[in-house]
C-alpha positions in Angstrom: 0.0 0.0 0.0 1.2 3.5 -0.8 0.0 6.8 0.8 -0.1 9.8 -1.5 1.2 13.1 -0.1 -0.9 16.1 -1.0 0.8 18.7 -3.2 1.1 22.1 -1.6 1.5 23.7 -5.0 1.1 22.1 -8.4 3.4 23.3 -11.1 5.2 20.5 -12.8 6.6 19.1 -16.1 6.4 15.3 -16.9 7.4 13.2 -19.8 5.1 10.2 -20.6 6.0 6.8 -22.1 5.1 5.5 -25.6 1.5 4.5 -26.4 0.4 1.1 -25.3 -2.1 0.9 -28.2 0.5 1.8 -30.8 3.2 -0.4 -29.3 0.9 -3.5 -29.3 -0.2 -3.0 -32.9 3.3 -2.3 -34.1 4.6 -5.5 -32.5 2.0 -7.6 -34.2 2.6 -6.0 -37.6 6.4 -6.2 -37.2 6.1 -9.9 -36.6 4.2 -10.3 -39.8 6.6 -8.2 -41.9 9.5 -10.0 -43.7 12.7 -8.6 -42.1 13.8 -6.4 -39.2 11.6 -3.6 -37.8 12.8 -1.1 -35.2 10.1 0.4 -32.9 11.4 3.5 -31.3 10.0 4.8 -28.0 8.1 1.6 -27.4 6.3 1.0 -24.2 7.7 -1.9 -22.1 5.1 -2.9 -19.6 3.4 -6.1 -18.4 0.9 -6.1 -21.3 3.4 -5.5 -24.1 5.8 -8.0 -22.5 3.0 -10.7 -22.7 2.7 -10.0 -26.4 6.5 -10.2 -26.9 6.8 -13.5 -25.1 4.1 -15.0 -27.2 5.7 -13.8 -30.4 9.0 -15.4 -29.3 7.0 -18.7 -28.9 5.7 -18.2 -32.4 9.4 -18.2 -33.6 9.8 -14.4 -33.9 13.1 -12.9 -32.5 12.4 -9.8 -30.4 15.1 -7.7 -28.6 14.4 -4.9 -26.2 17.0 -2.2 -26.1 16.0 0.5 -23.6 12.9 2.2 -25.1 13.3 0.6 -28.5 12.6 -2.9 -29.7 13.9 -4.8 -32.7 11.6 -7.4 -34.2 12.8 -10.0 -36.8 9.6 -10.5 -38.7 8.8 -13.9 -40.3 6.6 -12.7 -43.2 3.6 -14.4 -41.6 5.3 -17.8 -41.5 5.3 -18.8 -37.9 6.8 -21.8 -36.2 4.6 -24.9 -36.4 4.1 -25.8 -32.7 1.4 -26.6 -30.2 1.8 -23.7 -27.8 0.3 -22.5 -24.5 0.3 -18.7 -24.4 -0.3 -16.9 -21.1 -1.5 -13.3 -21.6 -1.9 -12.4 -17.9 -4.5 -9.6 -17.6 -3.9 -8.1 -21.1 -7.1 -8.0 -23.1 -5.2 -6.6 -26.2 -2.7 -9.5 -26.1 -5.5 -12.1 -25.8 -7.5 -10.7 -28.7 -4.6 -9.8 -31.1 -2.7 -13.1 -30.4 -5.8 -15.2 -30.9 -6.1 -13.8 -34.4 -2.4 -14.1 -35.0 -2.5 -17.8 -34.0 -5.0 -18.3 -36.9 -2.1 -17.8 -39.3 0.1 -20.6 -38.0 -0.3 -24.3 -38.4 -1.0 -26.2 -35.2 -2.9 -25.8 -32.0 -2.6 -22.8 -29.8 -4.0 -22.5 -26.2 -4.4 -19.0 -25.0 -5.1 -18.4 -21.3 -4.7 -15.6 -18.7 -5.6 -14.4 -15.2 -8.8 -15.2 -13.4 -10.2 -11.9 -14.5 -9.3 -12.7 -18.1 -11.3 -15.9 -17.9 -14.4 -13.7 -17.4 -13.8 -11.3 -20.3 -15.9 -12.3 -23.4 -14.2 -13.2 -26.7 -16.9 -15.2 -28.4 -17.5 -12.5 -31.1 -13.8 -12.8 -32.3 -14.0 -16.6 -32.2 -17.1 -16.5 -34.4 -15.4 -14.1 -36.8 -12.4 -16.4 -37.1 -14.7 -19.3 -37.7 -16.3 -17.5 -40.6 -12.8 -17.0 -42.1 -12.1 -20.7 -42.0 -10.4 -21.2 -38.6 -11.5 -23.5 -35.8 -11.3 -21.3 -32.7 -13.3 -22.0 -29.6 -13.6 -21.3 -25.9 -12.3 -24.3 -23.9 -15.1 -24.2 -21.4 -17.8 -23.3 -23.9 -18.6 -20.0 -22.1 -17.3 -17.6 -24.8 -14.4 -16.6 -22.5 -10.8 -17.7 -22.3 -9.0 -20.2 -22.2 -9.2 -20.2 -26.0 -8.1 -22.9 -28.4 -7.1 -22.1 -32.0 -6.7 -25.0 -34.4 -5.5 -23.6 -37.7 -4.1 -24.4 -41.1 -4.1 -20.7 -42.1 -6.8 -18.1 -42.8 -9.1 -18.8 -45.7 -10.7 -15.3 -46.0 -14.2 -14.4 -47.1 -16.9 -12.3 -45.5 -17.5 -12.0 -41.8 -20.1 -10.1 -39.7 -19.1 -9.0 -36.3 -20.9 -7.1 -33.4 -18.9 -4.1 -32.4 -20.5 -3.1 -29.1 -18.4 -5.2 -26.7 -14.9 -4.3 -27.9 -13.3 -2.7 -31.0 -10.3 -5.0 -30.4 -12.2 -7.9 -32.1 -12.4 -5.8 -35.3 -8.8 -4.6 -35.0 -7.6 -8.2 -34.5 -9.3 -9.4 -37.7 -8.1 -6.4 -39.7 -4.4 -6.9 -38.8 -4.3 -10.5 -39.9 -6.6 -10.1 -42.9 -3.9 -9.3 -45.5 -2.5 -12.8 -44.9 -5.7 -14.7 -45.7 -5.9 -16.7 -49.0 -8.8 -14.6 -50.2 -9.9 -11.0 -49.8 -11.6 -10.3 -46.4 -14.8 -8.2 -46.0 -15.9 -7.4 -42.5 -19.3 -6.0 -41.7 -19.9 -4.4 -38.3 -23.4 -4.9 -36.9 -24.8 -2.6 -34.3 -22.8 0.2 -32.6 -19.0 0.0 -32.5 -17.4 0.8 -29.2 -14.1 2.8 -28.9 -13.9 3.8 -32.6 -10.6 5.8 -32.2 -8.8 2.5 -31.5 -9.8 1.2 -35.0 -8.4 4.5 -36.4 -5.1 3.6 -34.7 -5.2 0.1 -36.1 -5.7 1.5 -39.7 -2.9 4.1 -39.1 -0.3 1.5 -38.1 -1.3 -0.9 -40.9 -0.9 2.0 -43.4 2.5 2.9 -42.0 3.6 -0.8 -42.5 2.3 -0.7 -46.1 -1.2 -2.2 -46.0 -4.3 -0.3 -47.1 -7.9 -0.9 -45.9 -11.1 0.3 -47.7 -13.7 1.3 -45.1 -17.1 2.9 -45.0 -17.8 4.9 -41.8 -17.0 2.1 -39.4 -19.8 -0.1 -40.9 -17.7 -2.2 -43.4 -14.1 -2.9 -44.1 -12.4 -4.5 -47.1 -8.8 -5.9 -47.1 -7.3 -7.2 -50.3 -5.5 -10.5 -50.0 -1.8 -10.6 -51.0 -0.8 -7.3 -49.4 2.2 -7.6 -47.1 3.6 -5.6 -44.2 7.0 -4.1 -44.9 9.6 -3.8 -42.2 9.8 -0.3 -40.8 11.8 2.0 -38.5 8.7 3.2 -36.7 8.4 5.9 -34.0 5.7 5.3 -31.4 4.1 8.5 -30.0 3.4 9.2 -26.4 0.4 7.6 -24.6 -2.6 10.0 -24.3 -4.2 7.7 -21.7 -1.1 8.0 -19.4 -1.0 11.7 -19.9 -4.6 12.1 -18.7 -3.6 11.5 -15.0 -1.3 14.5 -15.1 -3.9 16.7 -16.8 -6.3 15.6 -14.0 -3.6 16.6 -11.4 -3.6 20.1 -12.8 -7.4 20.2 -12.7 -8.0 18.9 -9.1 -5.1 20.9 -7.6 -6.0 24.1 -9.5 -2.4 24.1 -10.7 -0.3 23.8 -13.9 1.1 20.6 -15.5 3.0 20.4 -18.8 3.2 17.0 -20.4 6.0 16.3 -22.9 6.3 13.7 -25.7 2.6 14.0 -26.6 1.2 14.7 -30.1 -1.6 17.3 -29.8 -3.2 16.0 -33.0 -2.9 12.3 -32.3 -5.5 9.8 -33.5 -5.7 8.4 -29.9 -9.3 9.1 -28.8 -8.1 9.8 -25.2 -6.7 13.1 -26.3 -10.4 14.2 -26.1 -10.0 14.4 -22.4 -8.5 17.9 -22.9 -11.8 19.1 -24.4 -13.6 17.7 -21.4 -11.3 19.6 -19.0 -11.9 22.8 -21.0 -15.7 22.2 -20.6 -15.2 21.7 -16.9 -13.3 25.1 -16.6 -9.6 24.4 -17.2 -7.5 26.1 -19.9 -5.3 24.1 -22.3 -2.2 25.2 -24.3 -1.0 22.9 -27.1 2.6 23.0 -28.4 4.3 21.0 -31.1 4.9 17.9 -28.9 3.7 19.0 -25.5 0.4 20.1 -23.9 -0.1 22.1 -20.7 -3.2 22.3 -18.6 -4.0 25.1 -16.1 -6.6 24.1 -13.5 -9.3 26.4 -12.4 -12.7 26.2 -10.6 -14.3 23.0 -11.9 -18.0 22.4 -12.6 -19.9 19.2 -13.5 -20.8 18.2 -17.1 -22.8 15.5 -19.0 -20.6 13.3 -21.2 -20.9 10.3 -23.5 -17.7 8.4 -22.8 -18.2 5.5 -25.2 -15.1 6.4 -27.3 -12.9 7.1 -24.3 -13.6 4.1 -22.0 -10.1 4.1 -20.4 -10.5 7.6 -19.2 -13.8 7.1 -17.3 -11.8 6.5 -14.0 -9.8 9.7 -14.6 -13.0 11.7 -15.4 -14.8 10.2 -12.4 -12.1 11.2 -9.9 -11.8 14.7 -11.5 -15.6 15.1 -11.2 -15.5 14.4 -7.5 -13.7 17.8 -7.1 -16.2 19.7 -9.4 -19.1 21.9 -8.4 -22.4 20.2 -9.2 -23.3 16.9 -10.9 -21.3 15.0 -13.6 -23.2 12.5 -15.7 -21.2 9.8 -17.6 -23.2 7.8 -20.2 -22.9 5.0 -22.7 -20.1 3.0 -20.9 -21.8 -0.4 -20.4 -18.7 -2.2 -21.9 -16.6 -1.0 -18.9 -18.2 -3.8 -16.9 -15.9 -6.2 -18.9 -12.5 -4.4 -18.4 -9.8 -5.3 -15.9 -12.5 -4.8 -13.3 -16.2 -4.0 -13.5 -15.1 -0.4 -13.6 -18.6 1.1 -13.3 -19.2 -0.7 -10.0 -15.6 -0.3 -8.7 -15.6 3.5 -9.3 -19.0 3.9 -7.5 -17.8 1.9 -4.5 -14.4 3.7 -4.1 -15.7 7.2 -4.6 -18.3 6.5 -2.0 -15.5 5.6 0.4 -14.2 9.1 -0.1 -17.5 10.6 0.9 -18.8 11.4 -2.7 -22.4 10.7 -3.6 -22.4 8.4 -6.7 -25.4 6.7 -8.5 -24.4 3.6 -10.4 -26.4 3.0 -13.6 -26.4 -0.1 -15.8 -24.3 1.8 -18.4 -23.3 5.0 -16.6 -22.5 7.0 -13.5 -23.7 10.1 -11.8 -21.2 11.9 -9.5 -22.2 14.7 -7.2 -19.1 16.7 -6.8 -18.1 17.9 -3.4 -15.3 17.7 -0.8 -13.7 14.2 -1.0 -11.8 13.0 2.1 -9.0 10.5 2.4 -9.6 6.7 2.3 -8.0 3.4 1.6 -8.7 2.6 -2.1 -9.2 -0.9 -3.3 -7.7 -1.1 -6.9 -9.2 -4.5 -8.0 -5.8 -5.2 -9.6 -6.9 -2.5 -12.2 -4.1 -0.1 -13.2 -6.5 2.7 -14.2 -8.2 2.6 -10.8 -4.8 2.9 -9.0 -3.6 5.8 -11.2 -6.8 7.8 -11.1 -7.3 7.6 -7.3 -3.6 8.5 -6.8 -4.5 11.9 -8.4 -7.2 12.5 -5.7 -4.4 12.1 -3.1 -2.6 15.1 -4.5 -5.5 17.3 -3.5 -6.7 15.7 -0.2 -4.7 14.0 2.6 -5.1 10.4 3.7 -5.5 8.7 0.3 -3.9 5.2 0.4 -3.7 3.0 -2.7 -3.7 -0.8 -2.2 -1.9 -3.1 -4.6 -0.1 -0.1 -6.1 2.1 -2.3 -8.4 -0.9 -3.0 -10.7 0.3 0.1 -12.6 3.0 -2.2 -14.1 0.3 -3.3 -16.6 0.6 -0.1 -18.6 2.8 2.5 -16.9 5.5 0.9 -14.7 7.2 4.3 -14.0 3.9 5.9 -12.9 4.9 6.4 -9.3 8.3 7.8 -10.2 6.7 10.2 -12.8 4.2 11.3 -10.2 7.1 12.2 -7.8 8.2 14.8 -10.4 5.2 16.9 -9.5 6.6 17.5 -6.0 9.7 19.2 -7.4 
């Protein structure tokens, strides 16, 4: 357990690590390219390490060198083995590697933590089935462990529901060029977290593969395209930056975040517009952004496209005047924790009135007090509530090392605000 010391005065500069979303996708595409790719400013954390270890089992050589990683791609020809892949608590690793396993010959078993065994993946398995791969849930409950028995991806047309996770779609898109026939994907119903699909298309394009798409409804990938090895720079992580923007907001101070692209495709950069609506002012530079915190007031917000920032917004809202209403976040019940319920419980511990809805939250801002915060082994819970501790005394974070999942240097970076 770690106790957060309140900041007397908030005026800091921090540098954030590379984007987890970009690092994950670049690792997958580098493994499929034929030759060596170098990924500069990659994020090395528990999640990306799970992906790397799986790629090594697939016969791909991967070398970490400080904040860059060299990947010796195999051109889509993976080692013929019967593997057991452990993805821990990494949803992206589970989804992306399940699709990647469809390209190798043999049987692959993919498993993870107890929480991972409760996270649905049936929609992706059905999609792979329509493309000619036998992929199924070992227990028949549409959750991991997952078994993929494959002789390669045949291709064709697939319909997929998009409301649970955009990662199912991203997984299929990334492996689609290596199918025997063209792949057409039709998304039925609403698509959650659309900006992550933009990121997938962006990285695929940088590695030389084009997708034809129509407004997130349908996607077409021509067979026979190949990823080309790249020297690829990974931009800073907008989700990680959000905690430091929130620090400026709740402390009514100033924080400058370096290594961040102000016009990034990462949907989480939208948090800045939310803070502006709540009363903060934002200055954007070439590769930095600064937030100046002022008196905060509550807002209404649809957070479907920024699900990872719901914890950050919820904690920020606790310090705002009036009510904040967060809507359209039902898919958060299937994250590292049931985030809707977890946020309601932990904010209540701090004396804040919260109403938990089936797919949303209502937070009555006020004067939070210190409390011991349960993190549910969820990195975003730990980092969000740590920010509350900068503004009020007595905030203690249990299981603080769960931040290793996405931001191992979080606590060291937070210390920089005290200087």
